[in-house]
N, C-alpha and C positions, 0 to 999 in steps of 0.2 A: 616486332617486340618490342624490348623495352626501350630501341633506342628512338623508334615511333614515338613511343608514348612520352619521353622526356623530350623530343622534339615539340609534341604538340602541348606540354606543361611548359617551356620556353616560349613558346608563344603566343599560350593564354596569357603569362605574365606581361609580355609586351603588350599585348592587345588592353589588359585592363590597366597599363601606366599609361598608355594613348588615353583610352577611355578620362583615366580622371585628369588627364590634361585637358581634356574637352568638358568638363564638367564644371571645370574650377570658375573658369567664365561665365558658364552655363548657370551657375549658383548665384553669380552677380548681376547679370544681365536677366535673367528671369529664373527668380527663385519661384518654386512652388513644390509641391508634394513628388510628384513625378520626377525632380531631380533631388531632392531631400533621401528618397528610398533609392534611388540609382548610388548618390552617395555613399550612402548606408553599407550597399552591398557590395560597392567597389572598395571602400577603405577597408571593411573587414576581411575581404577576402585578399586583398594587398598586403596587410598587415600579417595574415595569418601566413601567406606564402613568406613571406620575409622570415618572421621568426621560426616557421620551418626550416627556414636555411642556417639561423642560428643553432637548431636543436640539431640539425646534420654536420653541423661545424665542429659545435663544442659539447656535445653529449655523447658517449661513449658506452657500449657495454647494451647487452639485450635490455634489461631489465629498467634501466634508467632512459633509455630510447621511450620504451614503450610508456611508461608514467608520462614522460616529456610530452610527448604526442597527445595522449589524450587530455592533460592538463592545457594543450594549445587548443584541442577542438574544444573543450568545454569553455574556456577562455573566447574563443572565436564563436561559438555560438551566443554568449552573453554578452559579447559584444554586438554582435548583430540585432539580438534581439532588445538591448538596452537602448541602440539606434534608433530601431521601428519605433520602439515605446515613446521615443522622446519627439520623433517627428509625428505620433497618433496624439501625442495626450500633451502636447508644448507646443514650442513655436517652431519646431522644426530646424533641422542642422543649418540652413540657408542664413535664415531670419536669425538665430542664434550668433553665428558669424558676422553678421549686420552690426548687431546689438554690441558684440565685444569691440568692433572696428568703431564704432561710435564713442564708445567711454573717451 
């Protein structure tokens, strides 16, 4: 039931965190579209789950929680779409970070 779903969610959160730890050196050592899009997905999911916990902890009442969750889904969708657009139309996440570091 619900405890199994919570356990799977917790496991998924840990898996995404470990994936991000692996993607960071990969972004430096072998930048490219696969790493860029993987970072876009993993960063968006990581941020979505993190902000979801903020909503769970600090937003109370049925209507405010529903509004906050809709806002979170819209924000997450726009974030992922923006990162994918940046990867496709511009230099990509890996190259952009490398360019920032070179300043």
